DODOMI-358133 format. One record per residue (C-alpha): residue number from 1; x, y, z. Coordinates in Angstrom, 3 decimals. Each point is the difference from the previous one (the first is absolute). Layout:
N
<doti i="NUM" xx="X" yy="Y" zz="Z"/>
...
***
This chain:
374
<doti i="1" xx="-35.712" yy="12.889" zz="28.802"/>
<doti i="2" xx="2.801" yy="0.875" zz="2.473"/>
<doti i="3" xx="2.744" yy="-2.344" zz="1.191"/>
<doti i="4" xx="-1.857" yy="-1.089" zz="3.139"/>
<doti i="5" xx="-3.097" yy="-0.823" zz="-2.033"/>
<doti i="6" xx="2.038" yy="-2.015" zz="-2.483"/>
<doti i="7" xx="1.794" yy="-1.845" zz="2.787"/>
<doti i="8" xx="-3.353" yy="-0.891" zz="1.537"/>
<doti i="9" xx="-1.254" yy="-1.206" zz="-3.372"/>
<doti i="10" xx="3.054" yy="-2.202" zz="-0.442"/>
<doti i="11" xx="-0.511" yy="-1.524" zz="3.457"/>
<doti i="12" xx="-3.630" yy="-0.717" zz="-0.833"/>
<doti i="13" xx="0.924" yy="-1.636" zz="-3.281"/>
<doti i="14" xx="-1.661" yy="2.700" zz="-2.123"/>
<doti i="15" xx="3.233" yy="0.907" zz="-1.793"/>
<doti i="16" xx="3.134" yy="-2.068" zz="-0.559"/>
<doti i="17" xx="3.462" yy="0.644" zz="1.382"/>
<doti i="18" xx="1.125" yy="0.718" zz="-3.566"/>
<doti i="19" xx="-2.674" yy="2.686" zz="-0.444"/>
<doti i="20" xx="0.866" yy="1.475" zz="3.395"/>
<doti i="21" xx="3.709" yy="0.127" zz="-0.890"/>
<doti i="22" xx="-0.708" yy="1.498" zz="-3.433"/>
<doti i="23" xx="-2.101" yy="2.753" zz="1.559"/>
<doti i="24" xx="2.745" yy="0.799" zz="2.512"/>
<doti i="25" xx="2.615" yy="0.218" zz="-2.719"/>
<doti i="26" xx="-2.259" yy="2.105" zz="-2.206"/>
<doti i="27" xx="-0.524" yy="2.394" zz="2.895"/>
<doti i="28" xx="3.741" yy="0.222" zz="0.588"/>
<doti i="29" xx="-0.266" yy="-1.395" zz="3.513"/>
<doti i="30" xx="3.415" yy="-0.630" zz="1.523"/>
<doti i="31" xx="1.043" yy="-2.781" zz="2.316"/>
<doti i="32" xx="-0.831" yy="1.947" zz="3.142"/>
<doti i="33" xx="-3.486" yy="1.099" zz="-0.981"/>
<doti i="34" xx="-1.881" yy="-3.277" zz="0.365"/>
<doti i="35" xx="1.775" yy="-2.411" zz="2.343"/>
<doti i="36" xx="-1.014" yy="-3.502" zz="-1.000"/>
<doti i="37" xx="0.064" yy="-1.155" zz="3.601"/>
<doti i="38" xx="-3.696" yy="0.767" zz="-0.205"/>
<doti i="39" xx="-0.331" yy="-3.086" zz="-2.198"/>
<doti i="40" xx="0.971" yy="-2.195" zz="2.911"/>
<doti i="41" xx="-3.398" yy="-0.349" zz="1.602"/>
<doti i="42" xx="-3.019" yy="-0.631" zz="-2.185"/>
<doti i="43" xx="-3.100" yy="-0.190" zz="2.134"/>
<doti i="44" xx="-1.847" yy="-3.321" zz="0.063"/>
<doti i="45" xx="-2.478" yy="-1.679" zz="2.306"/>
<doti i="46" xx="1.418" yy="-1.577" zz="3.135"/>
<doti i="47" xx="-0.927" yy="-3.520" zz="-1.078"/>
<doti i="48" xx="2.087" yy="0.142" zz="-3.183"/>
<doti i="49" xx="3.368" yy="-1.722" zz="-0.419"/>
<doti i="50" xx="3.213" yy="1.944" zz="0.600"/>
<doti i="51" xx="2.660" yy="-0.085" zz="-2.722"/>
<doti i="52" xx="3.530" yy="0.917" zz="1.163"/>
<doti i="53" xx="1.847" yy="1.089" zz="-3.119"/>
<doti i="54" xx="2.331" yy="2.332" zz="-1.864"/>
<doti i="55" xx="-1.151" yy="3.467" zz="-1.041"/>
<doti i="56" xx="-1.791" yy="-0.034" zz="-3.344"/>
<doti i="57" xx="-1.888" yy="-3.240" zz="0.581"/>
<doti i="58" xx="-2.646" yy="1.659" zz="2.166"/>
<doti i="59" xx="-2.180" yy="0.927" zz="-2.956"/>
<doti i="60" xx="-3.501" yy="-0.915" zz="-1.197"/>
<doti i="61" xx="1.152" yy="-1.339" zz="-3.388"/>
<doti i="62" xx="1.484" yy="-3.097" zz="1.651"/>
<doti i="63" xx="-3.078" yy="-0.835" zz="2.038"/>
<doti i="64" xx="-2.935" yy="0.101" zz="-2.412"/>
<doti i="65" xx="-1.065" yy="-3.632" zz="0.724"/>
<doti i="66" xx="0.418" yy="0.558" zz="3.752"/>
<doti i="67" xx="-2.100" yy="3.173" zz="0.009"/>
<doti i="68" xx="-2.685" yy="-1.571" zz="-2.179"/>
<doti i="69" xx="-0.364" yy="-2.778" zz="2.552"/>
<doti i="70" xx="0.373" yy="2.018" zz="3.216"/>
<doti i="71" xx="-1.200" yy="3.484" zz="-0.903"/>
<doti i="72" xx="3.189" yy="1.552" zz="1.390"/>
<doti i="73" xx="3.717" yy="-0.050" zz="-0.645"/>
<doti i="74" xx="2.267" yy="-1.802" zz="2.468"/>
<doti i="75" xx="1.752" yy="1.957" zz="2.716"/>
<doti i="76" xx="3.583" yy="0.912" zz="-0.894"/>
<doti i="77" xx="3.137" yy="0.408" zz="2.064"/>
<doti i="78" xx="3.181" yy="1.082" zz="-1.786"/>
<doti i="79" xx="3.631" yy="-0.933" zz="0.605"/>
<doti i="80" xx="3.153" yy="1.418" zz="-1.556"/>
<doti i="81" xx="1.929" yy="-3.265" zz="-0.074"/>
<doti i="82" xx="-0.621" yy="-3.670" zz="0.696"/>
<doti i="83" xx="2.381" yy="-0.073" zz="2.959"/>
<doti i="84" xx="-1.944" yy="2.847" zz="1.580"/>
<doti i="85" xx="-3.212" yy="-1.959" zz="-0.578"/>
<doti i="86" xx="1.330" yy="-3.210" zz="1.547"/>
<doti i="87" xx="1.378" yy="1.862" zz="3.024"/>
<doti i="88" xx="-3.362" yy="1.671" zz="0.584"/>
<doti i="89" xx="-1.850" yy="-3.332" zz="-0.170"/>
<doti i="90" xx="2.521" yy="-1.630" zz="2.320"/>
<doti i="91" xx="-0.882" yy="2.788" zz="2.408"/>
<doti i="92" xx="-3.651" yy="-1.065" zz="0.008"/>
<doti i="93" xx="-1.539" yy="1.807" zz="-2.974"/>
<doti i="94" xx="-2.601" yy="-2.413" zz="-1.427"/>
<doti i="95" xx="-1.284" yy="0.298" zz="-3.571"/>
<doti i="96" xx="-1.788" yy="-2.337" zz="-2.373"/>
<doti i="97" xx="2.250" yy="0.074" zz="-3.068"/>
<doti i="98" xx="3.486" yy="1.382" zz="-0.514"/>
<doti i="99" xx="2.184" yy="0.533" zz="-3.061"/>
<doti i="100" xx="3.657" yy="-1.108" zz="0.297"/>
<doti i="101" xx="2.451" yy="-0.768" zz="-2.797"/>
<doti i="102" xx="2.114" yy="-3.035" zz="-0.807"/>
<doti i="103" xx="3.150" yy="1.152" zz="1.805"/>
<doti i="104" xx="-1.818" yy="-0.056" zz="3.341"/>
<doti i="105" xx="-2.176" yy="-3.074" zz="-0.488"/>
<doti i="106" xx="1.986" yy="-2.572" zz="2.031"/>
<doti i="107" xx="0.342" yy="2.408" zz="2.937"/>
<doti i="108" xx="-3.695" yy="0.824" zz="-0.090"/>
<doti i="109" xx="-0.905" yy="-3.692" zz="0.055"/>
<doti i="110" xx="2.468" yy="-0.708" zz="2.813"/>
<doti i="111" xx="-1.517" yy="2.785" zz="2.106"/>
<doti i="112" xx="-2.998" yy="-2.229" zz="0.710"/>
<doti i="113" xx="-2.374" yy="2.902" zz="-0.645"/>
<doti i="114" xx="-1.654" yy="-1.410" zz="-3.118"/>
<doti i="115" xx="-2.158" yy="-2.911" zz="-1.099"/>
<doti i="116" xx="0.196" yy="-2.045" zz="-3.207"/>
<doti i="117" xx="-2.440" yy="1.077" zz="-2.695"/>
<doti i="118" xx="-2.841" yy="-2.362" zz="-0.864"/>
<doti i="119" xx="0.170" yy="0.515" zz="-3.757"/>
<doti i="120" xx="-3.303" yy="-1.846" zz="-0.482"/>
<doti i="121" xx="-1.694" yy="3.117" zz="1.398"/>
<doti i="122" xx="1.363" yy="2.181" zz="-2.823"/>
<doti i="123" xx="-2.026" yy="0.017" zz="-3.208"/>
<doti i="124" xx="2.913" yy="1.458" zz="-1.985"/>
<doti i="125" xx="2.668" yy="-2.409" zz="1.248"/>
<doti i="126" xx="-0.200" yy="-2.260" zz="-3.058"/>
<doti i="127" xx="1.234" yy="2.864" zz="-2.186"/>
<doti i="128" xx="3.013" yy="0.914" zz="2.170"/>
<doti i="129" xx="3.385" yy="-0.554" zz="-1.674"/>
<doti i="130" xx="1.532" yy="-3.078" zz="1.669"/>
<doti i="131" xx="3.568" yy="1.253" zz="-0.421"/>
<doti i="132" xx="-0.832" yy="2.913" zz="2.307"/>
<doti i="133" xx="-1.381" yy="-2.340" zz="2.663"/>
<doti i="134" xx="3.211" yy="-2.030" zz="0.146"/>
<doti i="135" xx="2.062" yy="2.643" zz="1.760"/>
<doti i="136" xx="2.710" yy="-0.908" zz="2.538"/>
<doti i="137" xx="-1.678" yy="-0.253" zz="3.383"/>
<doti i="138" xx="-3.555" yy="-0.429" zz="-1.305"/>
<doti i="139" xx="0.114" yy="-3.769" zz="0.622"/>
<doti i="140" xx="-2.495" yy="-0.554" zz="-2.813"/>
<doti i="141" xx="1.379" yy="-3.497" zz="-0.721"/>
<doti i="142" xx="-0.915" yy="-1.066" zz="3.540"/>
<doti i="143" xx="-3.573" yy="1.146" zz="-0.491"/>
<doti i="144" xx="0.285" yy="3.252" zz="1.953"/>
<doti i="145" xx="-0.395" yy="3.261" zz="-1.858"/>
<doti i="146" xx="0.908" yy="2.831" zz="2.335"/>
<doti i="147" xx="0.043" yy="2.764" zz="-2.588"/>
<doti i="148" xx="-2.428" yy="0.488" zz="-2.879"/>
<doti i="149" xx="2.075" yy="1.764" zz="-2.675"/>
<doti i="150" xx="-1.584" yy="3.211" zz="-1.177"/>
<doti i="151" xx="2.389" yy="2.452" zz="-1.692"/>
<doti i="152" xx="3.500" yy="-0.160" zz="-1.435"/>
<doti i="153" xx="2.318" yy="2.474" zz="-1.598"/>
<doti i="154" xx="3.204" yy="1.984" zz="0.179"/>
<doti i="155" xx="1.711" yy="2.718" zz="1.977"/>
<doti i="156" xx="2.036" yy="2.258" zz="-2.266"/>
<doti i="157" xx="0.468" yy="3.680" zz="-0.893"/>
<doti i="158" xx="-2.710" yy="2.276" zz="-1.322"/>
<doti i="159" xx="1.609" yy="3.027" zz="-1.607"/>
<doti i="160" xx="-0.997" yy="3.104" zz="-1.933"/>
<doti i="161" xx="1.196" yy="-0.509" zz="-3.561"/>
<doti i="162" xx="-0.029" yy="3.771" zz="-0.593"/>
<doti i="163" xx="1.963" yy="0.896" zz="3.142"/>
<doti i="164" xx="2.409" yy="-2.892" zz="0.600"/>
<doti i="165" xx="2.796" yy="-0.519" zz="-2.504"/>
<doti i="166" xx="0.948" yy="-3.674" zz="-0.064"/>
<doti i="167" xx="3.689" yy="-0.558" zz="-0.614"/>
<doti i="168" xx="0.389" yy="-3.279" zz="-1.851"/>
<doti i="169" xx="-2.350" yy="-2.785" zz="1.099"/>
<doti i="170" xx="-2.654" yy="0.276" zz="2.678"/>
<doti i="171" xx="1.598" yy="-0.999" zz="3.285"/>
<doti i="172" xx="-0.466" yy="0.099" zz="3.756"/>
<doti i="173" xx="2.753" yy="2.615" zz="-0.135"/>
<doti i="174" xx="-2.784" yy="2.424" zz="-0.962"/>
<doti i="175" xx="-1.086" yy="0.174" zz="3.648"/>
<doti i="176" xx="3.563" yy="0.794" zz="1.026"/>
<doti i="177" xx="0.513" yy="2.707" zz="-2.648"/>
<doti i="178" xx="1.477" yy="3.084" zz="1.661"/>
<doti i="179" xx="-1.234" yy="2.211" zz="-2.846"/>
<doti i="180" xx="-3.490" yy="-0.354" zz="1.451"/>
<doti i="181" xx="0.794" yy="0.298" zz="3.681"/>
<doti i="182" xx="-3.150" yy="1.021" zz="1.899"/>
<doti i="183" xx="-2.266" yy="-1.055" zz="-2.871"/>
<doti i="184" xx="0.076" yy="-3.756" zz="0.562"/>
<doti i="185" xx="-2.361" yy="-2.073" zz="2.128"/>
<doti i="186" xx="-0.340" yy="-3.471" zz="1.451"/>
<doti i="187" xx="-2.469" yy="-2.354" zz="1.593"/>
<doti i="188" xx="0.567" yy="0.039" zz="3.749"/>
<doti i="189" xx="-0.341" yy="-3.725" zz="0.653"/>
<doti i="190" xx="3.157" yy="-2.030" zz="0.346"/>
<doti i="191" xx="-1.937" yy="-2.843" zz="-1.620"/>
<doti i="192" xx="0.497" yy="1.893" zz="-3.268"/>
<doti i="193" xx="2.807" yy="2.503" zz="0.474"/>
<doti i="194" xx="2.559" yy="-2.300" zz="1.637"/>
<doti i="195" xx="-0.471" yy="-2.667" zz="-2.667"/>
<doti i="196" xx="0.331" yy="2.560" zz="-2.786"/>
<doti i="197" xx="3.154" yy="1.194" zz="1.744"/>
<doti i="198" xx="1.250" yy="-3.580" zz="-0.228"/>
<doti i="199" xx="-0.475" yy="0.045" zz="-3.774"/>
<doti i="200" xx="1.860" yy="3.319" zz="-0.193"/>
<doti i="201" xx="2.812" yy="-1.449" zz="2.145"/>
<doti i="202" xx="0.260" yy="-3.108" zz="-2.190"/>
<doti i="203" xx="-1.105" yy="-2.362" zz="2.776"/>
<doti i="204" xx="-1.766" yy="-3.174" zz="-1.226"/>
<doti i="205" xx="-3.340" yy="-0.646" zz="1.694"/>
<doti i="206" xx="1.209" yy="-3.343" zz="1.369"/>
<doti i="207" xx="2.928" yy="1.777" zz="1.698"/>
<doti i="208" xx="-1.897" yy="2.898" zz="1.533"/>
<doti i="209" xx="0.094" yy="-1.629" zz="3.456"/>
<doti i="210" xx="3.812" yy="0.059" zz="0.331"/>
<doti i="211" xx="1.892" yy="2.533" zz="2.129"/>
<doti i="212" xx="2.051" yy="1.103" zz="-3.023"/>
<doti i="213" xx="-3.149" yy="0.655" zz="-2.030"/>
<doti i="214" xx="-1.579" yy="1.878" zz="2.888"/>
<doti i="215" xx="2.902" yy="2.441" zz="0.192"/>
<doti i="216" xx="0.046" yy="0.522" zz="-3.781"/>
<doti i="217" xx="-3.703" yy="0.810" zz="-0.062"/>
<doti i="218" xx="0.196" yy="2.298" zz="3.023"/>
<doti i="219" xx="2.819" yy="1.904" zz="-1.690"/>
<doti i="220" xx="-1.946" yy="0.700" zz="-3.190"/>
<doti i="221" xx="-3.121" yy="0.951" zz="1.973"/>
<doti i="222" xx="2.021" yy="2.513" zz="2.019"/>
<doti i="223" xx="1.450" yy="1.344" zz="-3.237"/>
<doti i="224" xx="-3.498" yy="0.536" zz="-1.368"/>
<doti i="225" xx="-1.555" yy="1.595" zz="3.095"/>
<doti i="226" xx="1.141" yy="3.632" zz="-0.528"/>
<doti i="227" xx="-1.186" yy="-0.074" zz="-3.619"/>
<doti i="228" xx="-3.616" yy="-0.817" zz="0.838"/>
<doti i="229" xx="-2.782" yy="2.527" zz="0.407"/>
<doti i="230" xx="-2.120" yy="-2.449" zz="1.961"/>
<doti i="231" xx="-0.722" yy="-3.554" zz="1.065"/>
<doti i="232" xx="-3.705" yy="-0.776" zz="0.143"/>
<doti i="233" xx="-2.394" yy="-2.929" zz="0.255"/>
<doti i="234" xx="-2.679" yy="2.026" zz="-1.810"/>
<doti i="235" xx="0.322" yy="-0.682" zz="-3.728"/>
<doti i="236" xx="-2.324" yy="2.896" zz="-0.824"/>
<doti i="237" xx="2.489" yy="2.392" zz="1.583"/>
<doti i="238" xx="2.662" yy="-1.272" zz="-2.409"/>
<doti i="239" xx="-2.404" yy="0.190" zz="-2.938"/>
<doti i="240" xx="-1.007" yy="3.594" zz="0.741"/>
<doti i="241" xx="3.624" yy="1.050" zz="0.444"/>
<doti i="242" xx="0.923" yy="-1.568" zz="-3.339"/>
<doti i="243" xx="-3.025" yy="1.596" zz="-1.671"/>
<doti i="244" xx="0.922" yy="3.465" zz="1.277"/>
<doti i="245" xx="3.694" yy="-0.371" zz="-0.858"/>
<doti i="246" xx="1.106" yy="0.297" zz="3.625"/>
<doti i="247" xx="1.537" yy="-3.424" zz="-0.532"/>
<doti i="248" xx="1.465" yy="-1.302" zz="-3.225"/>
<doti i="249" xx="0.374" yy="-3.664" zz="1.012"/>
<doti i="250" xx="-1.149" yy="-2.244" zz="2.828"/>
<doti i="251" xx="0.004" yy="-3.630" zz="1.064"/>
<doti i="252" xx="-3.573" yy="-1.208" zz="-0.544"/>
<doti i="253" xx="-2.151" yy="-2.984" zz="-0.822"/>
<doti i="254" xx="-1.534" yy="-0.518" zz="-3.458"/>
<doti i="255" xx="-3.153" yy="1.871" zz="0.971"/>
<doti i="256" xx="1.572" yy="3.443" zz="0.308"/>
<doti i="257" xx="1.210" yy="0.053" zz="-3.597"/>
<doti i="258" xx="-3.310" yy="-1.398" zz="-1.248"/>
<doti i="259" xx="-2.057" yy="2.623" zz="1.867"/>
<doti i="260" xx="2.214" yy="2.884" zz="-1.132"/>
<doti i="261" xx="0.040" yy="-1.109" zz="-3.641"/>
<doti i="262" xx="-3.785" yy="-0.160" zz="0.033"/>
<doti i="263" xx="-0.053" yy="3.628" zz="1.138"/>
<doti i="264" xx="2.308" yy="1.105" zz="-2.807"/>
<doti i="265" xx="3.121" yy="0.469" zz="2.131"/>
<doti i="266" xx="3.125" yy="-0.888" zz="-2.049"/>
<doti i="267" xx="1.471" yy="-2.809" zz="2.099"/>
<doti i="268" xx="1.537" yy="-3.405" zz="-0.556"/>
<doti i="269" xx="0.320" yy="-3.026" zz="2.266"/>
<doti i="270" xx="3.644" yy="-0.900" zz="-0.431"/>
<doti i="271" xx="1.393" yy="-3.389" zz="-0.950"/>
<doti i="272" xx="3.342" yy="0.278" zz="1.830"/>
<doti i="273" xx="2.880" yy="-1.804" zz="-1.673"/>
<doti i="274" xx="0.688" yy="-1.691" zz="3.359"/>
<doti i="275" xx="-3.611" yy="-1.250" zz="0.197"/>
<doti i="276" xx="-3.056" yy="1.132" zz="1.954"/>
<doti i="277" xx="-1.170" yy="-1.351" zz="3.353"/>
<doti i="278" xx="-2.876" yy="-2.491" zz="-0.426"/>
<doti i="279" xx="-2.571" yy="-1.189" zz="2.520"/>
<doti i="280" xx="-3.294" yy="-1.798" zz="0.603"/>
<doti i="281" xx="-2.443" yy="1.141" zz="2.682"/>
<doti i="282" xx="-3.104" yy="-1.703" zz="1.323"/>
<doti i="283" xx="-2.621" yy="-0.415" zz="2.671"/>
<doti i="284" xx="0.116" yy="-1.729" zz="3.386"/>
<doti i="285" xx="-2.728" yy="-0.580" zz="2.603"/>
<doti i="286" xx="0.661" yy="0.774" zz="3.656"/>
<doti i="287" xx="-0.476" yy="-3.003" zz="2.296"/>
<doti i="288" xx="-2.437" yy="2.030" zz="2.118"/>
<doti i="289" xx="-1.782" yy="1.699" zz="-2.901"/>
<doti i="290" xx="-3.241" yy="1.348" zz="1.530"/>
<doti i="291" xx="-1.863" yy="-0.066" zz="-3.333"/>
<doti i="292" xx="1.177" yy="-3.235" zz="-1.582"/>
<doti i="293" xx="-2.767" yy="-0.246" zz="-2.623"/>
<doti i="294" xx="0.622" yy="3.556" zz="-1.148"/>
<doti i="295" xx="3.755" yy="-0.653" zz="0.050"/>
<doti i="296" xx="-0.554" yy="-2.544" zz="-2.772"/>
<doti i="297" xx="-2.220" yy="2.492" zz="-1.816"/>
<doti i="298" xx="2.810" yy="2.590" zz="0.122"/>
<doti i="299" xx="2.410" yy="-2.508" zz="-1.540"/>
<doti i="300" xx="-2.482" yy="-1.176" zz="-2.616"/>
<doti i="301" xx="-0.690" yy="3.606" zz="-0.999"/>
<doti i="302" xx="3.697" yy="0.736" zz="-0.418"/>
<doti i="303" xx="0.485" yy="-3.178" zz="-2.066"/>
<doti i="304" xx="-2.905" yy="0.836" zz="-2.319"/>
<doti i="305" xx="0.370" yy="0.759" zz="-3.700"/>
<doti i="306" xx="-1.375" yy="3.513" zz="0.522"/>
<doti i="307" xx="2.645" yy="0.775" zz="2.605"/>
<doti i="308" xx="2.663" yy="-1.533" zz="-2.209"/>
<doti i="309" xx="-1.054" yy="2.110" zz="-2.956"/>
<doti i="310" xx="0.307" yy="3.130" zz="2.136"/>
<doti i="311" xx="3.406" yy="-1.040" zz="1.377"/>
<doti i="312" xx="1.397" yy="-0.629" zz="-3.468"/>
<doti i="313" xx="-1.528" yy="2.992" zz="-1.780"/>
<doti i="314" xx="0.183" yy="2.695" zz="2.691"/>
<doti i="315" xx="2.997" yy="-1.076" zz="2.083"/>
<doti i="316" xx="2.079" yy="-1.961" zz="-2.505"/>
<doti i="317" xx="0.353" yy="-2.909" zz="2.434"/>
<doti i="318" xx="-0.279" yy="-3.644" zz="-0.817"/>
<doti i="319" xx="-2.989" yy="-1.794" zz="1.508"/>
<doti i="320" xx="-0.314" yy="-3.589" zz="1.159"/>
<doti i="321" xx="-3.205" yy="-0.814" zz="-1.914"/>
<doti i="322" xx="0.753" yy="-1.485" zz="-3.420"/>
<doti i="323" xx="-3.280" yy="1.301" zz="-1.383"/>
<doti i="324" xx="0.937" yy="3.591" zz="0.802"/>
<doti i="325" xx="2.578" yy="-0.102" zz="-2.764"/>
<doti i="326" xx="-2.598" yy="-1.130" zz="-2.514"/>
<doti i="327" xx="-1.421" yy="3.532" zz="0.184"/>
<doti i="328" xx="3.127" yy="1.369" zz="-1.740"/>
<doti i="329" xx="1.820" yy="-0.674" zz="-3.255"/>
<doti i="330" xx="3.698" yy="-0.823" zz="-0.082"/>
<doti i="331" xx="0.937" yy="3.456" zz="-1.300"/>
<doti i="332" xx="-1.741" yy="1.740" zz="2.906"/>
<doti i="333" xx="1.652" yy="-2.300" zz="2.528"/>
<doti i="334" xx="3.413" yy="0.594" zz="-1.567"/>
<doti i="335" xx="-0.605" yy="3.756" zz="0.184"/>
<doti i="336" xx="-0.625" yy="-0.381" zz="3.726"/>
<doti i="337" xx="3.159" yy="-2.076" zz="0.393"/>
<doti i="338" xx="-2.063" yy="-3.091" zz="0.836"/>
<doti i="339" xx="-0.497" yy="-3.539" zz="-1.225"/>
<doti i="340" xx="-2.664" yy="-2.616" zz="0.753"/>
<doti i="341" xx="2.910" yy="-2.233" zz="1.012"/>
<doti i="342" xx="1.367" yy="1.360" zz="3.307"/>
<doti i="343" xx="3.315" yy="-1.811" zz="-0.415"/>
<doti i="344" xx="0.750" yy="2.218" zz="-3.019"/>
<doti i="345" xx="0.007" yy="3.074" zz="2.227"/>
<doti i="346" xx="1.058" yy="-1.381" zz="3.374"/>
<doti i="347" xx="2.880" yy="-1.976" zz="-1.485"/>
<doti i="348" xx="1.332" yy="3.033" zz="-1.856"/>
<doti i="349" xx="0.640" yy="1.899" zz="3.238"/>
<doti i="350" xx="1.290" yy="-0.684" zz="3.495"/>
<doti i="351" xx="-2.559" yy="-2.011" zz="1.966"/>
<doti i="352" xx="0.078" yy="0.597" zz="3.748"/>
<doti i="353" xx="1.271" yy="-2.862" zz="2.168"/>
<doti i="354" xx="-1.630" yy="-0.392" zz="3.457"/>
<doti i="355" xx="2.281" yy="0.850" zz="2.923"/>
<doti i="356" xx="0.035" yy="-0.743" zz="3.732"/>
<doti i="357" xx="-1.682" yy="2.192" zz="2.587"/>
<doti i="358" xx="3.432" yy="0.926" zz="1.383"/>
<doti i="359" xx="1.100" yy="1.263" zz="-3.420"/>
<doti i="360" xx="-3.217" yy="1.953" zz="-0.511"/>
<doti i="361" xx="0.355" yy="1.668" zz="3.395"/>
<doti i="362" xx="3.632" yy="0.913" zz="-0.624"/>
<doti i="363" xx="-0.728" yy="1.280" zz="-3.506"/>
<doti i="364" xx="-2.911" yy="2.165" zz="1.086"/>
<doti i="365" xx="1.926" yy="1.397" zz="2.973"/>
<doti i="366" xx="2.973" yy="1.021" zz="-2.139"/>
<doti i="367" xx="-2.210" yy="1.343" zz="-2.787"/>
<doti i="368" xx="-1.936" yy="2.189" zz="2.450"/>
<doti i="369" xx="3.321" yy="1.367" zz="1.266"/>
<doti i="370" xx="1.086" yy="0.770" zz="-3.566"/>
<doti i="371" xx="-3.291" yy="1.754" zz="-0.776"/>
<doti i="372" xx="0.513" yy="2.103" zz="3.128"/>
<doti i="373" xx="3.427" yy="1.043" zz="-1.280"/>
<doti i="374" xx="2.248" yy="-2.247" zz="2.071"/>
***
């Protein structure tokens, strides 16, 4: 089966993303041979819901209950960062369900583009971890749930243990290591990279909004820029580059290390001495959702135990359904760097603090300038 055939099979749900990735790596396919932008548009019938999400969540494994009920997968539209997504929807792009994270939640609610979630319409809601519902800006105490928590995890460094020599403890300094200039990579979204730069610069999360902090972070990001091989929103690009040895370390989410380990690539997801970046992401319904019933079916599918089992086992992410963790023993969870108590993981890192729209705009503008070399 050639690459195009395998890609078609993955879109149709006949093979998993893990199998597809393993076959690419086994064939020695480099990062330019199979651009994963082709994952960004799975075909579905016109009357299906549209899910606006990050790359990697547009896969059949997360929508088994939805497909069983509707005969098709949802439609997918992919964004590279939550600010990009919000800007596009402010410009008139209407979807059914979108997938922001905790740092943007208050701004998303204040945009007026979303409706509260009627949790009585979700069969899996009773198993959702309450501590993930009570996020700043979710207004759960007032009876409004704007965001149904779905996934949670960390942003850290995935590195090749056979190619990267760690000096002392694991640290964010690894992504500023001049020994590996041109062999380092980073996520392209400021929603990850800028915050990780704050940790590197020693800026506390509750001070990230200050002018002094802004200049400190900008300085370390400019220092890093010439050392990087690439910024990308496509995690598979980073994974393939790490697998081939073109990169020796990259800023990633949990999933990249989990996928690569499963394929036998010698990598580790670092536990930086300064702490990792931690986050919770979830699901929101557009106020003008054209397929409201199927919007709830999308959310219910993502909150299901089956989806949670996949997220934990294949991506190494935490899931919001308590029962998902019952599918794993404590040793397995520890090996994935997870716990069935989110506070154990989220509290051990640097949890993002929501910022104003003005700050987000300024941060993204400056970060784009830095990425461009200015």
